[in-house]
Every structure is written in structure tokens, then in C-alpha cells.
MOPAC internal coordinates of N, CA, C and O (Angstrom, degrees):
PM7 1SCF
backbone

  N    0.0000 0     0.00 0     0.00 0    0    0    0
  C    1.4343 1     0.00 0     0.00 0    1    0    0
  C    1.5362 1   109.75 1     0.00 0    2    1    0
  O    1.2310 1   120.29 1   133.33 1    3    2    1
  N    1.3108 1   117.05 1   -46.67 1    3    2    1
  C    1.4607 1   121.67 1  -178.64 1    5    3    2
  C    1.5692 1   109.57 1   -65.77 1    6    5    3
  O    1.2310 1   120.19 1   144.45 1    7    6    5
  N    1.2985 1   117.24 1   -35.55 1    7    6    5
  C    1.4586 1   120.78 1   177.76 1    9    7    6
  C    1.5413 1   111.83 1   -63.83 1   10    9    7
  O    1.2310 1   121.48 1   141.69 1   11   10    9
  N    1.3172 1   114.77 1   -38.31 1   11   10    9
  C    1.4677 1   118.50 1  -179.42 1   13   11   10
  C    1.5298 1   111.13 1   -69.54 1   14   13   11
  O    1.2310 1   120.25 1   140.84 1   15   14   13
  N    1.3229 1   117.13 1   -39.16 1   15   14   13
  C    1.4740 1   121.15 1   177.20 1   17   15   14
  C    1.4907 1   110.07 1   -62.72 1   18   17   15
  O    1.2310 1   119.85 1   137.72 1   19   18   17
  N    1.3496 1   117.90 1   -42.28 1   19   18   17
  C    1.4272 1   120.58 1   178.56 1   21   19   18
  C    1.5610 1   110.96 1   -64.94 1   22   21   19
  O    1.2310 1   120.66 1   138.60 1   23   22   21
  N    1.2789 1   116.34 1   -41.40 1   23   22   21
  C    1.4857 1   120.17 1   177.07 1   25   23   22
  C    1.5078 1   112.63 1   -63.01 1   26   25   23
  O    1.2310 1   120.19 1   138.58 1   27   26   25
  N    1.3207 1   117.23 1   -41.42 1   27   26   25
  C    1.4660 1   121.78 1   178.04 1   29   27   26
  C    1.5490 1   111.10 1   -65.35 1   30   29   27
  O    1.2310 1   120.76 1   141.84 1   31   30   29
  N    1.3394 1   116.15 1   -38.16 1   31   30   29
  C    1.4611 1   119.51 1   177.70 1   33   31   30
  C    1.5552 1   110.51 1   -66.57 1   34   33   31
  O    1.2310 1   120.08 1   140.04 1   35   34   33
  N    1.3037 1   117.44 1   -39.96 1   35   34   33
  C    1.4656 1   121.47 1   178.05 1   37   35   34
  C    1.5158 1   110.73 1   -64.49 1   38   37   35
  O    1.2310 1   120.43 1   137.42 1   39   38   37
  N    1.3297 1   116.79 1   -42.58 1   39   38   37
  C    1.4719 1   120.24 1   177.85 1   41   39   38
  C    1.5230 1   111.58 1   -63.63 1   42   41   39
  O    1.2310 1   120.06 1   138.68 1   43   42   41
  N    1.3154 1   117.48 1   -41.32 1   43   42   41
  C    1.4643 1   121.07 1   178.67 1   45   43   42
  C    1.5151 1   111.12 1   -64.60 1   46   45   43
  O    1.2310 1   119.94 1   139.03 1   47   46   45
  N    1.3121 1   117.71 1   -40.97 1   47   46   45
  C    1.4367 1   122.47 1   178.77 1   49   47   46
  C    1.5415 1   109.48 1   -65.57 1   50   49   47
  O    1.2310 1   119.56 1   137.95 1   51   50   49
  N    1.2883 1   118.45 1   -42.05 1   51   50   49
  C    1.4780 1   120.81 1   178.05 1   53   51   50
  C    1.5453 1   111.06 1   -64.23 1   54   53   51
  O    1.2310 1   119.90 1   142.44 1   55   54   53
  N    1.3322 1   117.80 1   -37.56 1   55   54   53
  C    1.4695 1   121.67 1   176.98 1   57   55   54
  C    1.5375 1   109.79 1   -63.26 1   58   57   55
  O    1.2310 1   119.83 1   135.79 1   59   58   57
  N    1.3050 1   117.92 1   -44.21 1   59   58   57
  C    1.4617 1   120.49 1   179.70 1   61   59   58
  C    1.5250 1   110.94 1   -65.18 1   62   61   59
  O    1.2310 1   120.48 1   139.34 1   63   62   61
  N    1.3472 1   116.69 1   -40.66 1   63   62   61
  C    1.4613 1   118.41 1   178.13 1   65   63   62
  C    1.5108 1   111.26 1   -67.07 1   66   65   63
  O    1.2310 1   120.15 1   144.90 1   67   66   65
  N    1.3542 1   117.31 1   -35.10 1   67   66   65
  C    1.4713 1   118.68 1   176.90 1   69   67   66
  C    1.5279 1   111.26 1   -64.93 1   70   69   67
  O    1.2310 1   121.18 1   140.41 1   71   70   69
  N    1.3441 1   115.34 1   -39.59 1   71   70   69
  C    1.4753 1   118.66 1   178.36 1   73   71   70
  C    1.5107 1   110.80 1   -65.66 1   74   73   71
  O    1.2310 1   119.69 1   139.89 1   75   74   73
  N    1.2981 1   118.20 1   -40.11 1   75   74   73
  C    1.4570 1   121.79 1   178.72 1   77   75   74
  C    1.5698 1   110.70 1   -65.90 1   78   77   75
  O    1.2310 1   120.46 1   139.01 1   79   78   77
  N    1.3118 1   116.73 1   -40.99 1   79   78   77
  C    1.4438 1   119.95 1   177.45 1   81   79   78
  C    1.5098 1   112.67 1   -64.41 1   82   81   79
  O    1.2310 1   120.10 1   140.85 1   83   82   81
  N    1.3496 1   117.41 1   -39.15 1   83   82   81
  C    1.4532 1   119.71 1   175.95 1   85   83   82
  C    1.5145 1   112.03 1   -64.23 1   86   85   83
  O    1.2310 1   120.58 1   138.24 1   87   86   85
  N    1.3497 1   116.49 1   -41.76 1   87   86   85
  C    1.4614 1   119.74 1   179.50 1   89   87   86
  C    1.5303 1   109.61 1   -68.22 1   90   89   87
  O    1.2310 1   118.70 1   143.04 1   91   90   89
  N    1.3011 1   120.08 1   -36.96 1   91   90   89
  C    1.4516 1   120.87 1   177.45 1   93   91   90
  C    1.5294 1   111.10 1   -64.59 1   94   93   91
  O    1.2310 1   120.72 1   143.51 1   95   94   93
  N    1.3253 1   116.22 1   -36.49 1   95   94   93
  C    1.4712 1   118.30 1   179.28 1   97   95   94
  C    1.5342 1   112.82 1   -75.14 1   98   97   95
  O    1.2310 1   119.72 1   157.02 1   99   98   97
  N    1.3148 1   118.15 1   -22.98 1   99   98   97
  C    1.4394 1   120.33 1  -175.61 1  101   99   98
  C    1.5543 1   112.22 1   -96.31 1  102  101   99
  O    1.2310 1   120.07 1   134.76 1  103  102  101
  N    1.3124 1   117.46 1   -45.24 1  103  102  101
  C    1.4642 1   122.16 1  -168.56 1  105  103  102
  C    1.5503 1   109.03 1  -106.62 1  106  105  103
  O    1.2310 1   120.32 1   -59.87 1  107  106  105
  N    1.3253 1   116.99 1   120.13 1  107  106  105
  C    1.5090 1   118.76 1   178.87 1  109  107  106
  C    1.5160 1   112.88 1   -67.32 1  110  109  107
  O    1.2310 1   118.20 1   154.34 1  111  110  109
  N    1.3545 1   121.04 1   -25.66 1  111  110  109
  C    1.4815 1   120.71 1   176.99 1  113  111  110
  C    1.5159 1   110.20 1   -64.89 1  114  113  111
  O    1.2310 1   120.09 1   136.67 1  115  114  113
  N    1.3185 1   117.42 1   -43.33 1  115  114  113
  C    1.4286 1   121.38 1   179.70 1  117  115  114
  C    1.5261 1   110.78 1   -65.41 1  118  117  115
  O    1.2310 1   121.24 1   139.63 1  119  118  117
  N    1.3550 1   115.23 1   -40.37 1  119  118  117
  C    1.4432 1   121.04 1  -179.88 1  121  119  118
  C    1.5320 1   110.51 1   -59.97 1  122  121  119
  O    1.2310 1   121.31 1   132.12 1  123  122  121
  N    1.3300 1   115.09 1   -47.88 1  123  122  121
  C    1.4963 1   119.57 1  -179.99 1  125  123  122
  C    1.5171 1   112.26 1   -63.99 1  126  125  123
  O    1.2310 1   119.66 1   141.10 1  127  126  125
  N    1.3548 1   118.26 1   -38.90 1  127  126  125
  C    1.4521 1   121.22 1   179.70 1  129  127  126
  C    1.5357 1   111.03 1   -67.19 1  130  129  127
  O    1.2310 1   120.13 1   137.91 1  131  130  129
  N    1.3032 1   117.37 1   -42.09 1  131  130  129
  C    1.4821 1   120.19 1  -179.95 1  133  131  130
  C    1.4923 1   108.76 1   -69.72 1  134  133  131
  O    1.2310 1   120.26 1   142.05 1  135  134  133
  N    1.3400 1   117.10 1   -37.95 1  135  134  133
  C    1.4700 1   117.36 1   179.75 1  137  135  134
  C    1.5217 1   112.15 1   -65.94 1  138  137  135
  O    1.2310 1   120.50 1   140.09 1  139  138  137
  N    1.3352 1   116.65 1   -39.91 1  139  138  137
  C    1.4690 1   119.45 1   177.20 1  141  139  138
  C    1.5250 1   112.09 1   -66.43 1  142  141  139
  O    1.2310 1   120.55 1   143.89 1  143  142  141
  N    1.2820 1   116.55 1   -36.11 1  143  142  141
  C    1.5008 1   118.58 1   178.10 1  145  143  142
  C    1.5439 1   110.30 1   -70.21 1  146  145  143
  O    1.2310 1   120.43 1   142.30 1  147  146  145
  N    1.3299 1   116.79 1   -37.70 1  147  146  145
  C    1.4439 1   122.46 1  -177.57 1  149  147  146
  C    1.5567 1   109.81 1   -68.16 1  150  149  147
  O    1.2310 1   120.37 1   142.99 1  151  150  149
  N    1.3341 1   116.90 1   -37.01 1  151  150  149
  C    1.4663 1   120.26 1  -176.68 1  153  151  150
  C    1.5153 1   113.58 1   -85.39 1  154  153  151
  O    1.2310 1   119.74 1   172.59 1  155  154  153
  N    1.3382 1   118.10 1    -7.41 1  155  154  153
  C    1.4698 1   119.87 1  -178.23 1  157  155  154
  C    1.4932 1   112.97 1   -62.93 1  158  157  155
  O    1.2310 1   121.47 1   -43.90 1  159  158  157
  N    1.3142 1   114.80 1   136.10 1  159  158  157
  C    1.4879 1   120.12 1  -175.99 1  161  159  158
  C    1.5366 1   110.92 1   -93.91 1  162  161  159
  O    1.2310 1   120.97 1   158.61 1  163  162  161
  N    1.4148 1   115.75 1   -21.39 1  163  162  161
  C    1.4637 1   119.07 1  -179.77 1  165  163  162
  C    1.5044 1   110.61 1   -81.09 1  166  165  163
  O    1.2310 1   118.54 1   -60.60 1  167  166  165
  N    1.3151 1   120.39 1   119.40 1  167  166  165
  C    1.4242 1   123.77 1  -176.25 1  169  167  166
  C    1.5185 1   114.42 1  -110.42 1  170  169  167
  O    1.2310 1   120.61 1  -155.14 1  171  170  169
  N    1.2895 1   116.44 1    24.86 1  171  170  169
  C    1.4673 1   119.56 1   179.57 1  173  171  170
  C    1.5617 1   108.66 1   -68.48 1  174  173  171
  O    1.2310 1   120.86 1   -20.03 1  175  174  173
  N    1.3301 1   115.95 1   159.97 1  175  174  173
  C    1.4286 1   120.37 1  -175.21 1  177  175  174
  C    1.5149 1   110.56 1   -65.59 1  178  177  175
  O    1.2310 1   119.88 1   140.18 1  179  178  177
  N    1.3136 1   117.83 1   -39.82 1  179  178  177
  C    1.5027 1   118.69 1  -179.96 1  181  179  178
  C    1.4696 1   110.13 1   -68.32 1  182  181  179
  O    1.2310 1   118.73 1   145.78 1  183  182  181
  N    1.3106 1   120.03 1   -34.22 1  183  182  181
  C    1.4418 1   121.84 1   178.61 1  185  183  182
  C    1.5192 1   111.09 1   -67.79 1  186  185  183
  O    1.2310 1   119.95 1   138.26 1  187  186  185
  N    1.3123 1   117.69 1   -41.74 1  187  186  185
  C    1.4618 1   121.59 1   179.31 1  189  187  186
  C    1.5432 1   110.86 1   -65.76 1  190  189  187
  O    1.2310 1   120.74 1   136.64 1  191  190  189
  N    1.3278 1   116.19 1   -43.36 1  191  190  189
  C    1.4346 1   116.96 1   178.56 1  193  191  190
  C    1.5163 1   113.27 1   -67.79 1  194  193  191
  O    1.2310 1   120.28 1   146.25 1  195  194  193
  N    1.3517 1   117.06 1   -33.75 1  195  194  193
  C    1.4566 1   121.41 1   175.74 1  197  195  194
  C    1.5230 1   110.64 1   -66.05 1  198  197  195
  O    1.2310 1   120.06 1   136.81 1  199  198  197
  N    1.3197 1   117.48 1   -43.19 1  199  198  197
  C    1.4520 1   121.89 1   178.84 1  201  199  198
  C    1.5290 1   110.45 1   -63.39 1  202  201  199
  O    1.2310 1   120.26 1   136.80 1  203  202  201
  N    1.3261 1   117.11 1   -43.20 1  203  202  201
  C    1.4870 1   120.11 1   178.37 1  205  203  202
  C    1.5233 1   110.68 1   -64.63 1  206  205  203
  O    1.2310 1   120.27 1   143.73 1  207  206  205
  N    1.3343 1   117.08 1   -36.27 1  207  206  205
  C    1.4751 1   119.46 1   176.94 1  209  207  206
  C    1.5312 1   110.32 1   -68.28 1  210  209  207
  O    1.2310 1   119.64 1   140.46 1  211  210  209
  N    1.2976 1   118.29 1   -39.54 1  211  210  209
  C    1.4763 1   120.86 1   178.96 1  213  211  210
  C    1.5230 1   110.23 1   -67.73 1  214  213  211
  O    1.2310 1   119.41 1   137.89 1  215  214  213
  N    1.3231 1   118.72 1   -42.11 1  215  214  213
  C    1.4415 1   121.44 1   177.59 1  217  215  214
  C    1.5291 1   110.59 1   -62.94 1  218  217  215
  O    1.2310 1   119.41 1   134.95 1  219  218  217
  N    1.3238 1   118.73 1   -45.05 1  219  218  217
  C    1.4344 1   120.42 1  -178.65 1  221  219  218
  C    1.5172 1   110.67 1   -65.06 1  222  221  219
  O    1.2310 1   119.53 1   145.49 1  223  222  221
  N    1.3198 1   118.50 1   -34.51 1  223  222  221
  C    1.4707 1   120.30 1   176.75 1  225  223  222
  C    1.4901 1   110.96 1   -64.66 1  226  225  223
  O    1.2310 1   120.24 1   133.98 1  227  226  225
  N    1.3122 1   117.16 1   -46.02 1  227  226  225
  C    1.4843 1   120.11 1  -179.32 1  229  227  226
  C    1.4958 1   108.99 1   -66.06 1  230  229  227
  O    1.2310 1   119.28 1   137.61 1  231  230  229
  N    1.3560 1   118.98 1   -42.39 1  231  230  229
  C    1.4871 1   120.30 1  -178.56 1  233  231  230
  C    1.5322 1   110.37 1   -63.54 1  234  233  231
  O    1.2310 1   119.44 1   136.68 1  235  234  233
  N    1.3212 1   118.67 1   -43.32 1  235  234  233
  C    1.4703 1   120.09 1   177.10 1  237  235  234
  C    1.5438 1   112.20 1   -63.02 1  238  237  235
  O    1.2310 1   120.96 1   141.21 1  239  238  237
  N    1.3067 1   115.78 1   -38.79 1  239  238  237
  C    1.4687 1   120.77 1   176.30 1  241  239  238
  C    1.4858 1   110.93 1   -62.82 1  242  241  239
  O    1.2310 1   119.28 1   136.76 1  243  242  241
  N    1.3225 1   118.97 1   -43.24 1  243  242  241
  C    1.4303 1   122.62 1   178.44 1  245  243  242
  C    1.5290 1   112.95 1   -66.61 1  246  245  243
  O    1.2310 1   120.38 1   140.91 1  247  246  245
  N    1.3119 1   116.88 1   -39.09 1  247  246  245
  C    1.4428 1   122.37 1   174.87 1  249  247  246
  C    1.5163 1   111.13 1   -60.56 1  250  249  247
  O    1.2310 1   120.65 1   136.09 1  251  250  249
  N    1.3157 1   116.37 1   -43.91 1  251  250  249
  C    1.4397 1   122.35 1  -179.13 1  253  251  250
  C    1.5424 1   109.32 1   -65.25 1  254  253  251
  O    1.2310 1   119.78 1   133.58 1  255  254  253
  N    1.3183 1   118.02 1   -46.42 1  255  254  253
  C    1.4516 1   123.11 1  -178.06 1  257  255  254
  C    1.5224 1   109.78 1   -63.04 1  258  257  255
  O    1.2310 1   120.30 1   132.78 1  259  258  257
  N    1.3241 1   117.04 1   -47.22 1  259  258  257
  C    1.4585 1   118.35 1  -178.58 1  261  259  258
  C    1.5333 1   112.02 1   -74.59 1  262  261  259
  O    1.2310 1   120.35 1   152.55 1  263  262  261
  N    1.3178 1   116.94 1   -27.45 1  263  262  261
  C    1.4370 1   119.67 1   174.81 1  265  263  262
  C    1.5085 1   113.19 1   -67.98 1  266  265  263
  O    1.2310 1   119.93 1   144.84 1  267  266  265
  N    1.3331 1   117.73 1   -35.16 1  267  266  265
  C    1.4421 1   122.41 1   176.75 1  269  267  266
  C    1.5539 1   109.66 1   -69.23 1  270  269  267
  O    1.2310 1   121.56 1   135.88 1  271  270  269
  N    1.3435 1   114.62 1   -44.12 1  271  270  269
  C    1.4337 1   119.04 1  -178.87 1  273  271  270
  C    1.5430 1   113.19 1   -64.62 1  274  273  271
  O    1.2310 1   120.67 1   146.60 1  275  274  273
  N    1.3242 1   116.32 1   -33.40 1  275  274  273
  C    1.4578 1   122.52 1  -176.65 1  277  275  274
  C    1.4998 1   111.41 1  -119.86 1  278  277  275
  O    1.2310 1   120.00 1  -130.01 1  279  278  277
  N    1.3022 1   117.61 1    49.99 1  279  278  277
  C    1.4965 1   122.19 1  -173.61 1  281  279  278
  C    1.5391 1   110.70 1   -57.75 1  282  281  279
  O    1.2310 1   116.96 1   133.37 1  283  282  281
  N    1.3582 1   123.39 1   -46.63 1  283  282  281
  C    1.4724 1   119.70 1  -178.87 1  285  283  282
  C    1.5337 1   112.43 1   -61.24 1  286  285  283
  O    1.2310 1   120.56 1   141.24 1  287  286  285
  N    1.3206 1   116.54 1   -38.76 1  287  286  285
  C    1.4639 1   119.08 1   178.20 1  289  287  286
  C    1.5150 1   110.60 1   -67.45 1  290  289  287
  O    1.2310 1   120.04 1   142.16 1  291  290  289
  N    1.3160 1   117.54 1   -37.84 1  291  290  289
  C    1.4870 1   118.81 1   178.18 1  293  291  290
  C    1.5364 1   110.87 1   -64.81 1  294  293  291
  O    1.2310 1   120.21 1   138.84 1  295  294  293
  N    1.3280 1   117.20 1   -41.16 1  295  294  293
  C    1.4329 1   119.85 1   178.26 1  297  295  294
  C    1.5157 1   111.12 1   -63.09 1  298  297  295
  O    1.2310 1   120.12 1   137.39 1  299  298  297
  N    1.3075 1   117.38 1   -42.61 1  299  298  297
  C    1.4651 1   122.50 1   176.74 1  301  299  298
  C    1.5371 1   110.19 1   -60.46 1  302  301  299
  O    1.2310 1   121.02 1   134.90 1  303  302  301
  N    1.3010 1   115.66 1   -45.10 1  303  302  301
  C    1.4849 1   120.82 1  -178.35 1  305  303  302
  C    1.5193 1   109.37 1   -64.10 1  306  305  303
  O    1.2310 1   119.12 1   136.74 1  307  306  305
  N    1.3211 1   119.28 1   -43.26 1  307  306  305
  C    1.4651 1   121.02 1   179.35 1  309  307  306
  C    1.5268 1   110.02 1   -64.08 1  310  309  307
  O    1.2310 1   120.04 1   134.48 1  311  310  309
  N    1.3373 1   117.52 1   -45.52 1  311  310  309
  C    1.4614 1   118.98 1   178.89 1  313  311  310
  C    1.5182 1   111.66 1   -62.99 1  314  313  311
  O    1.2310 1   119.66 1   139.52 1  315  314  313
  N    1.3034 1   118.25 1   -40.48 1  315  314  313
  C    1.4372 1   121.19 1   179.29 1  317  315  314
  C    1.5359 1   111.30 1   -65.24 1  318  317  315
  O    1.2310 1   120.33 1   141.46 1  319  318  317
  N    1.2990 1   116.97 1   -38.54 1  319  318  317
  C    1.4692 1   121.99 1   178.38 1  321  319  318
  C    1.5308 1   109.36 1   -63.35 1  322  321  319
  O    1.2310 1   119.75 1   135.04 1  323  322  321
  N    1.3001 1   118.08 1   -44.96 1  323  322  321
  C    1.4816 1   122.60 1  -179.69 1  325  323  322
  C    1.5137 1   107.97 1   -62.84 1  326  325  323
  O    1.2310 1   119.13 1   134.39 1  327  326  325
  N    1.3200 1   119.27 1   -45.61 1  327  326  325
  C    1.4552 1   123.12 1  -178.73 1  329  327  326
  C    1.5579 1   111.05 1   -63.81 1  330  329  327
  O    1.2310 1   120.01 1   138.81 1  331  330  329
  N    1.2915 1   117.59 1   -41.19 1  331  330  329
  C    1.4537 1   120.90 1   177.91 1  333  331  330
  C    1.5181 1   110.78 1   -65.19 1  334  333  331
  O    1.2310 1   119.98 1   137.90 1  335  334  333
  N    1.3225 1   117.64 1   -42.10 1  335  334  333
  C    1.4509 1   120.29 1   176.61 1  337  335  334
  C    1.5223 1   112.21 1   -61.27 1  338  337  335
  O    1.2310 1   119.80 1   137.79 1  339  338  337
  N    1.3291 1   117.98 1   -42.21 1  339  338  337
  C    1.4185 1   120.00 1   178.03 1  341  339  338
  C    1.5280 1   110.28 1   -66.96 1  342  341  339
  O    1.2310 1   120.24 1   142.79 1  343  342  341
  N    1.3275 1   117.15 1   -37.21 1  343  342  341
  C    1.4684 1   120.68 1  -179.79 1  345  343  342
  C    1.5299 1   110.42 1   -65.68 1  346  345  343
  O    1.2310 1   120.42 1   138.91 1  347  346  345
  N    1.3229 1   116.80 1   -41.09 1  347  346  345
  C    1.4904 1   120.89 1  -179.25 1  349  347  346
  C    1.5561 1   111.73 1   -71.51 1  350  349  347
  O    1.2310 1   120.91 1   154.69 1  351  350  349
  N    1.2887 1   115.86 1   -25.31 1  351  350  349
  C    1.4574 1   119.97 1  -178.38 1  353  351  350
  C    1.5134 1   112.81 1   -75.48 1  354  353  351
  O    1.2310 1   120.81 1   148.65 1  355  354  353
  N    1.3314 1   116.05 1   -31.35 1  355  354  353
  C    1.4686 1   119.48 1  -178.92 1  357  355  354
  C    1.5031 1   113.45 1   -93.87 1  358  357  355
  O    1.2310 1   120.10 1   180.00 1  359  358  357

């Protein structure tokens, strides 16, 4: 049971990283924000949490912008995700 939970967590983390990599390759705003966070020399806790907050704001903005531009594709992707989840559950 514990092994399955760990495997599911790893798969979820890989999916989030894949999403971030796709957004970095598509949107220059996300690319600049991730690059500035990566090059930062200050590693204090408040700085890290601020950088993560800034990156998440830019990522959500990019998702919203690209979602509006490609609304039919986003609807298809959402429906496909729901169908795959139901398929995997049964």
C-alpha cells in the first residue's frame, strides 16, 4: 500500500514538472520567471516562498491566456482527462 502511494506521488510530481516544462517552452513570461528564480543567489525561506508565489502567478496567468486562445482544445483536453480517470478507476 505504501509503495503504491509513493508511486502515485512520483507520477503526480512528474506530471506537474511536465506541465511546467511545456509552459516554459511555450510562454516567454514563464521562462523569464523560472530563469530569474533559478539564478537567484538568496536562499532564505521568505525569498523561496516569494519566488514560488511569483512563478505560480505567472504560470496560472499563462494557462489562462493560452486556455482562452485555445478554448476548443482545452475543452477536449478536460473531457479526455475525465474519461481517462473514469477508465482507470474501473
